[in-house]
mmCIF file of the protein (N, C-alpha, C, O) and its ligand, coordinates in Angstrom:
data_MODEL
# 
_entry.id   MODEL 
# 
loop_
_entity.id 
_entity.type 
_entity.pdbx_number_of_molecules 
1 polymer     1 
2 non-polymer 1 
# 
_entity_poly.entity_id                      1 
_entity_poly.type                           'polypeptide(L)' 
_entity_poly.nstd_linkage                   no 
_entity_poly.nstd_monomer                   no 
_entity_poly.pdbx_seq_one_letter_code       MAEKANGRPCPLCGESMSHRHCKYVCPQHGVVYDCSDTFY 
_entity_poly.pdbx_seq_one_letter_code_can   MAEKANGRPCPLCGESMSHRHCKYVCPQHGVVYDCSDTFY 
_entity_poly.pdbx_strand_id                 A 
# 
loop_
_entity_poly_seq.entity_id 
_entity_poly_seq.num 
_entity_poly_seq.mon_id 
_entity_poly_seq.hetero 
1 1  MET n 
1 2  ALA n 
1 3  GLU n 
1 4  LYS n 
1 5  ALA n 
1 6  ASN n 
1 7  GLY n 
1 8  ARG n 
1 9  PRO n 
1 10 CYS n 
1 11 PRO n 
1 12 LEU n 
1 13 CYS n 
1 14 GLY n 
1 15 GLU n 
1 16 SER n 
1 17 MET n 
1 18 SER n 
1 19 HIS n 
1 20 ARG n 
1 21 HIS n 
1 22 CYS n 
1 23 LYS n 
1 24 TYR n 
1 25 VAL n 
1 26 CYS n 
1 27 PRO n 
1 28 GLN n 
1 29 HIS n 
1 30 GLY n 
1 31 VAL n 
1 32 VAL n 
1 33 TYR n 
1 34 ASP n 
1 35 CYS n 
1 36 SER n 
1 37 ASP n 
1 38 THR n 
1 39 PHE n 
1 40 TYR n 
# 
loop_
_struct_asym.id 
_struct_asym.entity_id 
A 1 
B 2 
# 
loop_
_chem_comp.id 
_chem_comp.type 
_chem_comp.mon_nstd_flag 
ALA 'L-peptide linking' y 
ARG 'L-peptide linking' y 
ASN 'L-peptide linking' y 
ASP 'L-peptide linking' y 
CYS 'L-peptide linking' y 
GLN 'L-peptide linking' y 
GLU 'L-peptide linking' y 
GLY 'peptide linking'   y 
HIS 'L-peptide linking' y 
LEU 'L-peptide linking' y 
LYS 'L-peptide linking' y 
MET 'L-peptide linking' y 
PHE 'L-peptide linking' y 
PRO 'L-peptide linking' y 
SER 'L-peptide linking' y 
THR 'L-peptide linking' y 
TYR 'L-peptide linking' y 
VAL 'L-peptide linking' y 
ZN  non-polymer         . 
# 
_pdbx_entity_nonpoly.entity_id   2 
_pdbx_entity_nonpoly.name        ? 
_pdbx_entity_nonpoly.comp_id     ZN 
# 
_pdbx_nonpoly_scheme.asym_id         B 
_pdbx_nonpoly_scheme.entity_id       2 
_pdbx_nonpoly_scheme.mon_id          ZN 
_pdbx_nonpoly_scheme.ndb_seq_num     1 
_pdbx_nonpoly_scheme.pdb_seq_num     101 
_pdbx_nonpoly_scheme.auth_seq_num    101 
_pdbx_nonpoly_scheme.pdb_mon_id      ZN 
_pdbx_nonpoly_scheme.auth_mon_id     ZN 
_pdbx_nonpoly_scheme.pdb_strand_id   A 
_pdbx_nonpoly_scheme.pdb_ins_code    . 
# 
loop_
_atom_site.group_PDB 
_atom_site.id 
_atom_site.type_symbol 
_atom_site.label_atom_id 
_atom_site.label_alt_id 
_atom_site.label_comp_id 
_atom_site.label_asym_id 
_atom_site.label_entity_id 
_atom_site.label_seq_id 
_atom_site.pdbx_PDB_ins_code 
_atom_site.Cartn_x 
_atom_site.Cartn_y 
_atom_site.Cartn_z 
_atom_site.occupancy 
_atom_site.B_iso_or_equiv 
_atom_site.pdbx_formal_charge 
_atom_site.auth_seq_id 
_atom_site.auth_comp_id 
_atom_site.auth_asym_id 
_atom_site.auth_atom_id 
_atom_site.pdbx_PDB_model_num 
ATOM   1   N  N  . MET A 1 1  ? -0.006  -5.544  30.924 1.00 0.00 ? 1   MET A N  1 
ATOM   2   C  CA . MET A 1 1  ? -0.243  -6.975  31.206 1.00 0.00 ? 1   MET A CA 1 
ATOM   3   C  C  . MET A 1 1  ? -1.676  -7.215  31.633 1.00 0.00 ? 1   MET A C  1 
ATOM   4   O  O  . MET A 1 1  ? -2.000  -8.281  32.155 1.00 0.00 ? 1   MET A O  1 
ATOM   5   N  N  . ALA A 1 2  ? -2.535  -6.236  31.417 1.00 0.00 ? 2   ALA A N  1 
ATOM   6   C  CA . ALA A 1 2  ? -3.921  -6.378  31.864 1.00 0.00 ? 2   ALA A CA 1 
ATOM   7   C  C  . ALA A 1 2  ? -4.848  -6.710  30.703 1.00 0.00 ? 2   ALA A C  1 
ATOM   8   O  O  . ALA A 1 2  ? -6.045  -6.430  30.760 1.00 0.00 ? 2   ALA A O  1 
ATOM   9   N  N  . GLU A 1 3  ? -4.308  -7.295  29.674 1.00 0.00 ? 3   GLU A N  1 
ATOM   10  C  CA . GLU A 1 3  ? -5.153  -7.622  28.540 1.00 0.00 ? 3   GLU A CA 1 
ATOM   11  C  C  . GLU A 1 3  ? -6.033  -8.812  28.841 1.00 0.00 ? 3   GLU A C  1 
ATOM   12  O  O  . GLU A 1 3  ? -5.732  -9.636  29.704 1.00 0.00 ? 3   GLU A O  1 
ATOM   13  N  N  . LYS A 1 4  ? -7.117  -8.881  28.117 1.00 0.00 ? 4   LYS A N  1 
ATOM   14  C  CA . LYS A 1 4  ? -7.928  -10.086 28.197 1.00 0.00 ? 4   LYS A CA 1 
ATOM   15  C  C  . LYS A 1 4  ? -7.118  -11.224 27.611 1.00 0.00 ? 4   LYS A C  1 
ATOM   16  O  O  . LYS A 1 4  ? -6.746  -11.196 26.438 1.00 0.00 ? 4   LYS A O  1 
ATOM   17  N  N  . ALA A 1 5  ? -6.859  -12.179 28.397 1.00 0.00 ? 5   ALA A N  1 
ATOM   18  C  CA . ALA A 1 5  ? -5.961  -13.240 27.968 1.00 0.00 ? 5   ALA A CA 1 
ATOM   19  C  C  . ALA A 1 5  ? -6.704  -14.348 27.266 1.00 0.00 ? 5   ALA A C  1 
ATOM   20  O  O  . ALA A 1 5  ? -6.353  -15.524 27.358 1.00 0.00 ? 5   ALA A O  1 
ATOM   21  N  N  . ASN A 1 6  ? -7.725  -13.946 26.572 1.00 0.00 ? 6   ASN A N  1 
ATOM   22  C  CA . ASN A 1 6  ? -8.599  -14.967 26.016 1.00 0.00 ? 6   ASN A CA 1 
ATOM   23  C  C  . ASN A 1 6  ? -8.198  -15.418 24.631 1.00 0.00 ? 6   ASN A C  1 
ATOM   24  O  O  . ASN A 1 6  ? -8.719  -16.411 24.124 1.00 0.00 ? 6   ASN A O  1 
ATOM   25  N  N  . GLY A 1 7  ? -7.294  -14.715 24.026 1.00 0.00 ? 7   GLY A N  1 
ATOM   26  C  CA . GLY A 1 7  ? -6.930  -15.134 22.688 1.00 0.00 ? 7   GLY A CA 1 
ATOM   27  C  C  . GLY A 1 7  ? -6.249  -14.036 21.941 1.00 0.00 ? 7   GLY A C  1 
ATOM   28  O  O  . GLY A 1 7  ? -5.676  -13.125 22.539 1.00 0.00 ? 7   GLY A O  1 
ATOM   29  N  N  . ARG A 1 8  ? -6.305  -14.111 20.654 1.00 0.00 ? 8   ARG A N  1 
ATOM   30  C  CA . ARG A 1 8  ? -5.638  -13.136 19.814 1.00 0.00 ? 8   ARG A CA 1 
ATOM   31  C  C  . ARG A 1 8  ? -6.652  -12.125 19.312 1.00 0.00 ? 8   ARG A C  1 
ATOM   32  O  O  . ARG A 1 8  ? -7.853  -12.394 19.287 1.00 0.00 ? 8   ARG A O  1 
ATOM   33  N  N  . PRO A 1 9  ? -6.166  -10.967 18.914 1.00 0.00 ? 9   PRO A N  1 
ATOM   34  C  CA . PRO A 1 9  ? -7.050  -10.030 18.229 1.00 0.00 ? 9   PRO A CA 1 
ATOM   35  C  C  . PRO A 1 9  ? -7.406  -10.554 16.846 1.00 0.00 ? 9   PRO A C  1 
ATOM   36  O  O  . PRO A 1 9  ? -6.587  -11.178 16.171 1.00 0.00 ? 9   PRO A O  1 
ATOM   37  N  N  . CYS A 1 10 ? -8.618  -10.294 16.445 1.00 0.00 ? 10  CYS A N  1 
ATOM   38  C  CA . CYS A 1 10 ? -9.051  -10.700 15.113 1.00 0.00 ? 10  CYS A CA 1 
ATOM   39  C  C  . CYS A 1 10 ? -8.222  -9.978  14.060 1.00 0.00 ? 10  CYS A C  1 
ATOM   40  O  O  . CYS A 1 10 ? -8.039  -8.764  14.150 1.00 0.00 ? 10  CYS A O  1 
ATOM   41  N  N  . PRO A 1 11 ? -7.725  -10.693 13.074 1.00 0.00 ? 11  PRO A N  1 
ATOM   42  C  CA . PRO A 1 11 ? -6.935  -10.057 12.012 1.00 0.00 ? 11  PRO A CA 1 
ATOM   43  C  C  . PRO A 1 11 ? -7.789  -9.174  11.121 1.00 0.00 ? 11  PRO A C  1 
ATOM   44  O  O  . PRO A 1 11 ? -7.262  -8.342  10.381 1.00 0.00 ? 11  PRO A O  1 
ATOM   45  N  N  . LEU A 1 12 ? -9.068  -9.343  11.182 1.00 0.00 ? 12  LEU A N  1 
ATOM   46  C  CA . LEU A 1 12 ? -9.955  -8.581  10.307 1.00 0.00 ? 12  LEU A CA 1 
ATOM   47  C  C  . LEU A 1 12 ? -10.432 -7.298  10.961 1.00 0.00 ? 12  LEU A C  1 
ATOM   48  O  O  . LEU A 1 12 ? -10.498 -6.260  10.302 1.00 0.00 ? 12  LEU A O  1 
ATOM   49  N  N  . CYS A 1 13 ? -10.761 -7.347  12.230 1.00 0.00 ? 13  CYS A N  1 
ATOM   50  C  CA . CYS A 1 13 ? -11.349 -6.173  12.863 1.00 0.00 ? 13  CYS A CA 1 
ATOM   51  C  C  . CYS A 1 13 ? -10.650 -5.785  14.159 1.00 0.00 ? 13  CYS A C  1 
ATOM   52  O  O  . CYS A 1 13 ? -10.927 -4.718  14.708 1.00 0.00 ? 13  CYS A O  1 
ATOM   53  N  N  . GLY A 1 14 ? -9.761  -6.615  14.652 1.00 0.00 ? 14  GLY A N  1 
ATOM   54  C  CA . GLY A 1 14 ? -9.005  -6.257  15.839 1.00 0.00 ? 14  GLY A CA 1 
ATOM   55  C  C  . GLY A 1 14 ? -9.712  -6.526  17.151 1.00 0.00 ? 14  GLY A C  1 
ATOM   56  O  O  . GLY A 1 14 ? -9.164  -6.251  18.218 1.00 0.00 ? 14  GLY A O  1 
ATOM   57  N  N  . GLU A 1 15 ? -10.917 -7.058  17.088 1.00 0.00 ? 15  GLU A N  1 
ATOM   58  C  CA . GLU A 1 15 ? -11.595 -7.425  18.320 1.00 0.00 ? 15  GLU A CA 1 
ATOM   59  C  C  . GLU A 1 15 ? -10.879 -8.585  18.990 1.00 0.00 ? 15  GLU A C  1 
ATOM   60  O  O  . GLU A 1 15 ? -10.236 -9.402  18.331 1.00 0.00 ? 15  GLU A O  1 
ATOM   61  N  N  . SER A 1 16 ? -11.000 -8.644  20.298 1.00 0.00 ? 16  SER A N  1 
ATOM   62  C  CA . SER A 1 16 ? -10.426 -9.789  20.991 1.00 0.00 ? 16  SER A CA 1 
ATOM   63  C  C  . SER A 1 16 ? -11.278 -11.016 20.711 1.00 0.00 ? 16  SER A C  1 
ATOM   64  O  O  . SER A 1 16 ? -12.497 -11.003 20.888 1.00 0.00 ? 16  SER A O  1 
ATOM   65  N  N  . MET A 1 17 ? -10.627 -12.047 20.282 1.00 0.00 ? 17  MET A N  1 
ATOM   66  C  CA . MET A 1 17 ? -11.359 -13.261 19.988 1.00 0.00 ? 17  MET A CA 1 
ATOM   67  C  C  . MET A 1 17 ? -11.396 -14.162 21.212 1.00 0.00 ? 17  MET A C  1 
ATOM   68  O  O  . MET A 1 17 ? -10.466 -14.196 22.017 1.00 0.00 ? 17  MET A O  1 
ATOM   69  N  N  . SER A 1 18 ? -12.482 -14.875 21.325 1.00 0.00 ? 18  SER A N  1 
ATOM   70  C  CA . SER A 1 18 ? -12.569 -15.877 22.373 1.00 0.00 ? 18  SER A CA 1 
ATOM   71  C  C  . SER A 1 18 ? -11.915 -17.155 21.880 1.00 0.00 ? 18  SER A C  1 
ATOM   72  O  O  . SER A 1 18 ? -11.995 -17.516 20.706 1.00 0.00 ? 18  SER A O  1 
ATOM   73  N  N  . HIS A 1 19 ? -11.279 -17.812 22.800 1.00 0.00 ? 19  HIS A N  1 
ATOM   74  C  CA . HIS A 1 19 ? -10.681 -19.093 22.443 1.00 0.00 ? 19  HIS A CA 1 
ATOM   75  C  C  . HIS A 1 19 ? -11.567 -20.175 23.019 1.00 0.00 ? 19  HIS A C  1 
ATOM   76  O  O  . HIS A 1 19 ? -11.572 -20.433 24.223 1.00 0.00 ? 19  HIS A O  1 
ATOM   77  N  N  . ARG A 1 20 ? -12.305 -20.791 22.139 1.00 0.00 ? 20  ARG A N  1 
ATOM   78  C  CA . ARG A 1 20 ? -13.213 -21.837 22.587 1.00 0.00 ? 20  ARG A CA 1 
ATOM   79  C  C  . ARG A 1 20 ? -12.732 -23.168 22.080 1.00 0.00 ? 20  ARG A C  1 
ATOM   80  O  O  . ARG A 1 20 ? -12.628 -23.385 20.873 1.00 0.00 ? 20  ARG A O  1 
ATOM   81  N  N  . HIS A 1 21 ? -12.445 -24.045 22.984 1.00 0.00 ? 21  HIS A N  1 
ATOM   82  C  CA . HIS A 1 21 ? -11.961 -25.357 22.591 1.00 0.00 ? 21  HIS A CA 1 
ATOM   83  C  C  . HIS A 1 21 ? -10.822 -25.172 21.603 1.00 0.00 ? 21  HIS A C  1 
ATOM   84  O  O  . HIS A 1 21 ? -9.744  -24.707 21.974 1.00 0.00 ? 21  HIS A O  1 
ATOM   85  N  N  . CYS A 1 22 ? -11.049 -25.522 20.386 1.00 0.00 ? 22  CYS A N  1 
ATOM   86  C  CA . CYS A 1 22 ? -9.982  -25.469 19.395 1.00 0.00 ? 22  CYS A CA 1 
ATOM   87  C  C  . CYS A 1 22 ? -10.167 -24.310 18.450 1.00 0.00 ? 22  CYS A C  1 
ATOM   88  O  O  . CYS A 1 22 ? -9.506  -24.247 17.413 1.00 0.00 ? 22  CYS A O  1 
ATOM   89  N  N  . LYS A 1 23 ? -11.058 -23.383 18.786 1.00 0.00 ? 23  LYS A N  1 
ATOM   90  C  CA . LYS A 1 23 ? -11.373 -22.351 17.814 1.00 0.00 ? 23  LYS A CA 1 
ATOM   91  C  C  . LYS A 1 23 ? -11.206 -20.972 18.403 1.00 0.00 ? 23  LYS A C  1 
ATOM   92  O  O  . LYS A 1 23 ? -11.424 -20.758 19.596 1.00 0.00 ? 23  LYS A O  1 
ATOM   93  N  N  . TYR A 1 24 ? -10.817 -20.037 17.555 1.00 0.00 ? 24  TYR A N  1 
ATOM   94  C  CA . TYR A 1 24 ? -10.840 -18.639 17.931 1.00 0.00 ? 24  TYR A CA 1 
ATOM   95  C  C  . TYR A 1 24 ? -12.066 -18.022 17.303 1.00 0.00 ? 24  TYR A C  1 
ATOM   96  O  O  . TYR A 1 24 ? -12.252 -18.070 16.087 1.00 0.00 ? 24  TYR A O  1 
ATOM   97  N  N  . VAL A 1 25 ? -12.909 -17.435 18.152 1.00 0.00 ? 25  VAL A N  1 
ATOM   98  C  CA . VAL A 1 25 ? -14.167 -16.904 17.676 1.00 0.00 ? 25  VAL A CA 1 
ATOM   99  C  C  . VAL A 1 25 ? -14.186 -15.392 17.838 1.00 0.00 ? 25  VAL A C  1 
ATOM   100 O  O  . VAL A 1 25 ? -14.067 -14.875 18.949 1.00 0.00 ? 25  VAL A O  1 
ATOM   101 N  N  . CYS A 1 26 ? -14.334 -14.696 16.735 1.00 0.00 ? 26  CYS A N  1 
ATOM   102 C  CA . CYS A 1 26 ? -14.485 -13.249 16.763 1.00 0.00 ? 26  CYS A CA 1 
ATOM   103 C  C  . CYS A 1 26 ? -15.951 -12.914 16.976 1.00 0.00 ? 26  CYS A C  1 
ATOM   104 O  O  . CYS A 1 26 ? -16.817 -13.538 16.363 1.00 0.00 ? 26  CYS A O  1 
ATOM   105 N  N  . PRO A 1 27 ? -16.250 -11.942 17.833 1.00 0.00 ? 27  PRO A N  1 
ATOM   106 C  CA . PRO A 1 27 ? -17.651 -11.558 18.041 1.00 0.00 ? 27  PRO A CA 1 
ATOM   107 C  C  . PRO A 1 27 ? -18.290 -10.997 16.775 1.00 0.00 ? 27  PRO A C  1 
ATOM   108 O  O  . PRO A 1 27 ? -19.514 -10.988 16.651 1.00 0.00 ? 27  PRO A O  1 
ATOM   109 N  N  . GLN A 1 28 ? -17.487 -10.538 15.855 1.00 0.00 ? 28  GLN A N  1 
ATOM   110 C  CA . GLN A 1 28 ? -18.024 -9.955  14.627 1.00 0.00 ? 28  GLN A CA 1 
ATOM   111 C  C  . GLN A 1 28 ? -18.049 -10.962 13.485 1.00 0.00 ? 28  GLN A C  1 
ATOM   112 O  O  . GLN A 1 28 ? -18.966 -10.958 12.663 1.00 0.00 ? 28  GLN A O  1 
ATOM   113 N  N  . HIS A 1 29 ? -17.052 -11.812 13.440 1.00 0.00 ? 29  HIS A N  1 
ATOM   114 C  CA . HIS A 1 29 ? -16.885 -12.657 12.262 1.00 0.00 ? 29  HIS A CA 1 
ATOM   115 C  C  . HIS A 1 29 ? -17.141 -14.129 12.520 1.00 0.00 ? 29  HIS A C  1 
ATOM   116 O  O  . HIS A 1 29 ? -17.121 -14.940 11.594 1.00 0.00 ? 29  HIS A O  1 
ATOM   117 N  N  . GLY A 1 30 ? -17.377 -14.469 13.754 1.00 0.00 ? 30  GLY A N  1 
ATOM   118 C  CA . GLY A 1 30 ? -17.533 -15.889 14.034 1.00 0.00 ? 30  GLY A CA 1 
ATOM   119 C  C  . GLY A 1 30 ? -16.179 -16.559 14.114 1.00 0.00 ? 30  GLY A C  1 
ATOM   120 O  O  . GLY A 1 30 ? -15.179 -15.940 14.478 1.00 0.00 ? 30  GLY A O  1 
ATOM   121 N  N  . VAL A 1 31 ? -16.165 -17.816 13.773 1.00 0.00 ? 31  VAL A N  1 
ATOM   122 C  CA . VAL A 1 31 ? -14.923 -18.577 13.889 1.00 0.00 ? 31  VAL A CA 1 
ATOM   123 C  C  . VAL A 1 31 ? -13.922 -18.096 12.858 1.00 0.00 ? 31  VAL A C  1 
ATOM   124 O  O  . VAL A 1 31 ? -14.186 -18.134 11.656 1.00 0.00 ? 31  VAL A O  1 
ATOM   125 N  N  . VAL A 1 32 ? -12.780 -17.646 13.328 1.00 0.00 ? 32  VAL A N  1 
ATOM   126 C  CA . VAL A 1 32 ? -11.751 -17.139 12.433 1.00 0.00 ? 32  VAL A CA 1 
ATOM   127 C  C  . VAL A 1 32 ? -10.676 -18.198 12.226 1.00 0.00 ? 32  VAL A C  1 
ATOM   128 O  O  . VAL A 1 32 ? -10.221 -18.444 11.109 1.00 0.00 ? 32  VAL A O  1 
ATOM   129 N  N  . TYR A 1 33 ? -10.290 -18.808 13.322 1.00 0.00 ? 33  TYR A N  1 
ATOM   130 C  CA . TYR A 1 33 ? -9.289  -19.855 13.217 1.00 0.00 ? 33  TYR A CA 1 
ATOM   131 C  C  . TYR A 1 33 ? -9.835  -21.128 13.833 1.00 0.00 ? 33  TYR A C  1 
ATOM   132 O  O  . TYR A 1 33 ? -10.604 -21.115 14.794 1.00 0.00 ? 33  TYR A O  1 
ATOM   133 N  N  . ASP A 1 34 ? -9.416  -22.193 13.255 1.00 0.00 ? 34  ASP A N  1 
ATOM   134 C  CA . ASP A 1 34 ? -9.751  -23.488 13.807 1.00 0.00 ? 34  ASP A CA 1 
ATOM   135 C  C  . ASP A 1 34 ? -8.447  -24.227 14.013 1.00 0.00 ? 34  ASP A C  1 
ATOM   136 O  O  . ASP A 1 34 ? -7.464  -23.941 13.329 1.00 0.00 ? 34  ASP A O  1 
ATOM   137 N  N  . CYS A 1 35 ? -8.417  -25.163 14.929 1.00 0.00 ? 35  CYS A N  1 
ATOM   138 C  CA . CYS A 1 35 ? -7.147  -25.816 15.196 1.00 0.00 ? 35  CYS A CA 1 
ATOM   139 C  C  . CYS A 1 35 ? -6.710  -26.670 14.026 1.00 0.00 ? 35  CYS A C  1 
ATOM   140 O  O  . CYS A 1 35 ? -5.551  -27.080 13.958 1.00 0.00 ? 35  CYS A O  1 
ATOM   141 N  N  . SER A 1 36 ? -7.614  -26.944 13.108 1.00 0.00 ? 36  SER A N  1 
ATOM   142 C  CA . SER A 1 36 ? -7.210  -27.690 11.932 1.00 0.00 ? 36  SER A CA 1 
ATOM   143 C  C  . SER A 1 36 ? -6.645  -26.774 10.850 1.00 0.00 ? 36  SER A C  1 
ATOM   144 O  O  . SER A 1 36 ? -6.071  -27.238 9.865  1.00 0.00 ? 36  SER A O  1 
ATOM   145 N  N  . ASP A 1 37 ? -6.815  -25.468 11.047 1.00 0.00 ? 37  ASP A N  1 
ATOM   146 C  CA . ASP A 1 37 ? -6.187  -24.538 10.122 1.00 0.00 ? 37  ASP A CA 1 
ATOM   147 C  C  . ASP A 1 37 ? -4.757  -24.292 10.543 1.00 0.00 ? 37  ASP A C  1 
ATOM   148 O  O  . ASP A 1 37 ? -4.400  -24.461 11.709 1.00 0.00 ? 37  ASP A O  1 
ATOM   149 N  N  . THR A 1 38 ? -3.961  -23.902 9.604  1.00 0.00 ? 38  THR A N  1 
ATOM   150 C  CA . THR A 1 38 ? -2.621  -23.468 9.955  1.00 0.00 ? 38  THR A CA 1 
ATOM   151 C  C  . THR A 1 38 ? -2.667  -21.995 10.259 1.00 0.00 ? 38  THR A C  1 
ATOM   152 O  O  . THR A 1 38 ? -3.088  -21.186 9.433  1.00 0.00 ? 38  THR A O  1 
ATOM   153 N  N  . PHE A 1 39 ? -2.235  -21.658 11.439 1.00 0.00 ? 39  PHE A N  1 
ATOM   154 C  CA . PHE A 1 39 ? -2.116  -20.253 11.768 1.00 0.00 ? 39  PHE A CA 1 
ATOM   155 C  C  . PHE A 1 39 ? -0.906  -20.071 12.639 1.00 0.00 ? 39  PHE A C  1 
ATOM   156 O  O  . PHE A 1 39 ? -0.481  -20.985 13.346 1.00 0.00 ? 39  PHE A O  1 
ATOM   157 N  N  . TYR A 1 40 ? -0.375  -18.917 12.582 1.00 0.00 ? 40  TYR A N  1 
ATOM   158 C  CA . TYR A 1 40 ? 0.819   -18.631 13.349 1.00 0.00 ? 40  TYR A CA 1 
ATOM   159 C  C  . TYR A 1 40 ? 0.496   -18.742 14.813 1.00 0.00 ? 40  TYR A C  1 
ATOM   160 O  O  . TYR A 1 40 ? 1.371   -18.538 15.655 1.00 0.00 ? 40  TYR A O  1 
HETATM 161 ZN ZN . ZN  B 2 .  ? -13.313 -9.889  13.503 1.00 0.00 2 101 ZN  A ZN 1 
# 
């Protein structure tokens, strides 16, 4: 339960993504998900 609760792992590289406003940002790939995208 000590995970960084900042978001989901990137589906491409597994890095923890930051959740900024409406976006998930991977440090490697940039914005991966946007709230206007459909994602699980
Ligand atoms: Zn990534």
